[in-house]
Structure formats: C-alpha cells, structure tokens
C-alpha positions as CSV (number, residue, x, y, z in Angstrom):
1,M,7.0,-18.7,11.7
2,N,7.6,-22.1,13.2
3,F,11.3,-22.8,12.9
4,C,14.5,-20.9,13.4
5,S,16.1,-19.7,10.2
6,N,19.5,-19.7,11.9
7,C,19.6,-23.3,13.4
8,G,16.3,-25.0,12.4
9,A,15.0,-25.5,16.0
10,K,11.3,-25.1,16.8
11,L,10.5,-21.6,17.9
12,I,8.7,-20.6,21.0
13,Q,6.8,-17.4,21.8
14,Q,8.0,-15.4,24.8
15,I,8.8,-11.9,25.9
16,P,12.6,-11.5,25.7
17,A,14.5,-9.7,28.5
18,D,14.2,-5.9,28.2
19,D,11.3,-6.2,25.8
20,N,7.5,-5.8,26.2
21,R,6.1,-7.9,23.3
22,L,5.8,-11.6,22.5
23,R,8.4,-12.6,20.0
24,H,9.4,-15.8,18.1
25,V,12.5,-16.9,20.1
26,C,14.8,-19.9,19.4
27,P,15.4,-21.8,22.6
28,Q,18.5,-23.4,21.1
29,C,20.5,-20.5,19.6
30,E,18.6,-17.7,21.4
31,V,18.0,-15.7,18.1
32,I,15.0,-13.5,18.3
33,H,12.9,-13.4,15.1
34,Y,11.1,-10.1,14.7
35,V,7.9,-9.9,12.8
36,N,7.6,-6.2,11.8
37,P,4.9,-4.2,9.9
38,K,4.8,-4.4,6.1
39,V,5.2,-1.2,4.0
40,V,2.9,-0.7,1.1
41,V,4.0,2.0,-1.4
42,G,2.1,3.5,-4.3
43,C,1.8,6.5,-6.6
44,L,-1.1,8.6,-7.9
45,P,-0.2,9.3,-11.5
46,I,-1.6,12.7,-12.7
47,A,-2.3,13.9,-16.2
48,G,-3.7,17.4,-16.3
49,D,-7.0,17.3,-14.4
50,Q,-7.1,13.5,-14.5
51,V,-5.7,10.6,-12.4
52,L,-4.7,7.1,-13.5
53,L,-6.4,4.2,-11.8
54,C,-6.1,0.5,-12.3
55,R,-8.9,-2.1,-12.3
56,R,-7.8,-5.0,-10.1
57,A,-7.2,-8.4,-11.6
58,I,-6.3,-10.0,-8.3
59,A,-8.0,-10.7,-5.0
60,P,-9.1,-9.1,-2.9
61,R,-11.6,-6.8,-4.6
62,I,-11.2,-8.2,-8.2
63,G,-12.7,-5.7,-10.7
64,S,-12.5,-2.7,-8.4
65,W,-10.5,0.4,-9.1
66,T,-7.4,1.4,-7.2
67,I,-4.2,3.4,-7.1
68,P,-1.2,1.5,-8.3
69,A,0.4,0.2,-5.1
70,G,2.0,-2.9,-3.5
71,F,4.6,-4.2,-1.0
72,M,7.9,-2.4,-0.8
73,E,10.8,-4.8,-1.6
74,N,14.1,-5.2,0.2
75,G,16.8,-3.0,-1.2
76,E,14.6,-0.2,-2.5
77,T,13.5,3.2,-1.3
78,M,9.9,4.0,-0.7
79,L,9.9,6.1,-3.9
80,D,11.6,3.3,-5.9
81,G,9.0,0.9,-4.7
82,A,6.1,3.3,-5.6
83,L,7.6,3.9,-9.1
84,R,8.1,0.1,-9.6
85,E,4.5,-0.7,-8.6
86,T,3.2,2.0,-10.9
87,L,5.2,0.5,-13.8
88,E,4.1,-3.1,-12.9
89,E,0.4,-2.4,-12.5
90,A,-0.2,0.4,-15.0
91,A,2.8,0.2,-17.4
92,A,3.3,3.9,-16.5
93,K,6.1,6.1,-15.5
94,V,5.8,9.3,-13.5
95,K,8.0,12.3,-13.0
96,D,8.1,15.2,-10.5
97,E,7.2,12.8,-7.7
98,A,6.3,14.1,-4.2
99,L,5.4,12.4,-1.0
100,Y,1.7,12.8,-0.5
101,R,-0.1,10.5,2.0
102,L,0.8,8.2,4.9
103,F,-1.5,5.8,6.7
104,D,-0.4,4.0,9.9
105,I,-2.6,0.9,10.1
106,P,-1.5,-0.9,13.3
107,H,-4.6,-3.2,13.4
108,I,-3.3,-5.0,10.3
109,N,0.4,-4.3,10.9
110,Q,0.9,-2.2,7.8
111,V,2.1,1.3,6.8
112,Y,0.9,2.8,3.5
113,V,2.9,5.5,1.7
114,F,1.6,7.3,-1.4
115,Y,3.3,9.7,-3.7
116,R,1.8,11.8,-6.4
117,G,3.5,12.5,-9.7
118,N,2.9,13.5,-13.3
119,L,2.3,10.8,-15.8
120,D,5.3,10.6,-18.2
121,G,4.1,9.2,-21.5
122,D,1.8,6.3,-22.2
123,F,0.3,3.7,-19.8
124,G,-1.1,0.3,-20.2
125,V,-2.0,-2.8,-18.2
126,G,0.2,-5.0,-16.0
127,P,-0.4,-8.6,-14.9
128,E,-2.3,-7.5,-11.7
129,S,-4.6,-5.2,-13.6
130,L,-7.6,-5.7,-15.9
131,E,-7.3,-2.2,-17.3
132,S,-5.9,1.2,-16.6
133,K,-7.7,4.4,-17.3
134,L,-7.5,8.2,-16.8
135,F,-10.4,9.7,-14.8
136,S,-11.4,13.3,-14.1
137,E,-13.0,13.8,-10.7
138,A,-16.5,13.7,-12.1
139,D,-15.9,10.4,-13.9
140,I,-14.3,8.4,-11.1
141,P,-16.4,5.3,-10.4
142,W,-16.6,6.2,-6.6
143,S,-18.8,3.2,-5.8
144,E,-16.4,0.8,-7.5
145,L,-13.2,1.9,-5.6
146,A,-11.4,-1.0,-4.0
147,F,-10.8,0.3,-0.5
148,P,-11.6,3.3,1.7
149,I,-8.0,4.4,1.6
150,V,-8.3,4.9,-2.2
151,T,-11.4,7.0,-1.7
152,D,-9.6,9.1,1.0
153,V,-6.5,9.7,-1.2
154,L,-8.6,10.7,-4.3
155,T,-11.0,12.9,-2.3
156,E,-8.1,14.7,-0.6
157,Y,-6.2,15.1,-3.9
158,F,-9.1,16.7,-5.7
159,E,-9.7,19.1,-2.8
160,D,-6.0,19.9,-2.7
161,R,-5.9,20.5,-6.4
162,K,-8.5,23.3,-6.0
163,T,-6.0,25.2,-3.7
164,G,-2.8,24.1,-5.3
165,Q,-1.5,23.1,-1.9
166,Y,-0.6,19.5,-1.3
167,P,0.1,18.9,2.4
168,I,1.6,15.6,3.5
169,R,-1.1,14.0,5.6
170,V,-0.7,11.2,8.2
171,S,-3.6,9.3,9.8
172,T,-4.6,6.1,11.4
173,P,-7.8,4.5,9.9
174,S,-10.3,3.0,12.3
175,P,-10.1,-0.8,12.8
176,L,-13.7,-0.8,11.5
177,W,-12.3,0.2,8.2
178,A,-10.5,-3.1,7.8
179,K,-13.7,-5.0,8.9
180,Q,-15.7,-3.2,6.2
181,V,-13.5,-4.9,3.5
182,G,-13.3,-8.2,5.3
183,W,-9.7,-7.8,6.4
184,K,-8.0,-9.9,9.1
185,P,-5.2,-8.6,11.2
186,N,-2.8,-11.5,10.5
187,S,-3.3,-11.5,6.7
188,K,-0.2,-11.6,4.6
189,K,-1.9,-9.6,1.9
190,T,-2.1,-5.8,1.7
191,L,-5.4,-4.0,1.3
192,D,-4.1,-2.6,-2.0
193,E,-2.6,-5.9,-3.2
C-alpha cells in the first residue's frame, strides 16, 4: 500500500499513538490503513466413506490434490464462503455442514477455517480445478496432496470417522511448514489458492 485511499497522499509507516505495530498512516489526513490477516475458508465434502478432492489448475502446486477452499469475500459468513468455494472449485453442494478445523498461521498472516459436510448430489470441475474425484482413505494420493494442511485435515478426518467424534481442532503450524512449500510471508496468495 503506497497511497491513502481517503485523500491520495503518499503513506508512511509508523507506530500510531496507543498502538504497538507499524501501520500505514497518512500524514495528510491522519487515516490509519490496517493490513489484517486474510481468512481462507473451505469444506471437506463427504459421500459415505469417501471425500471429494480437487486437482489444482492454478499455481501454486498445479496438478496437486486439495480440499475446495479459497479466500473469504466481504459480506459473506465463513460458512457461506466455504460453500461458495466448494461450488466454484468442485461444482458441488454440501448439506449438514459443521465447523471442523481451524489453523492460525501468523507467519503468513492467514487464518484457515474448514467445514465438513455431506455431498448433496453431483459434482464436477470449476475453473480452478483440473478434475474432482471421490476418494476412500486407501485411495487418496497422499504423496500428491498440495499442502501439509490438506494432509492434516484428511488424516484427522479419517481418524475421527473411526470414532464418530469430530472435535473442532485449532492449531498453529510451524513456520517451517510454509518454507516446505516455498511460501513467503508477504504473499497475497493463500496456500490453498
């Protein structure tokens, strides 16, 4: 961010009064421009003992498998965003949705929120996917998953399925995780984008 969206003046970085972080501040109109974490939302569609995954058609990790997910949009709830992303990426609808997994990822300024839900009808391919496919646990291409978070969610889901208990988990992945996939802290893309 270089210029004030309020008056057009060049922004400076400084710590405002009663704050403790560098912010983009307009020296002319004194507006503080906050840069906050991005929220990524997704849904794990379930059909019996199978889950629906998408093969990525976009960078990063083109050709790898992932859970339908992407950036939450203004004006929508987390669930609305997760359902929209599932429809956009896998042409799929889900029902009986439940909050399932949260990842706080401060080293890349993102928060990931995943739901699980039952696949409601057919599925297909959206513009960001090469294909969509149902997988049983034994058939998941584990070595072709796009990101460690996808592996974590799927592993936990299949373990939870054995007990019928689906606790909501919250964790913070190691910064090494982002380095493993070549991620940079100031990237504007999400790891699941």
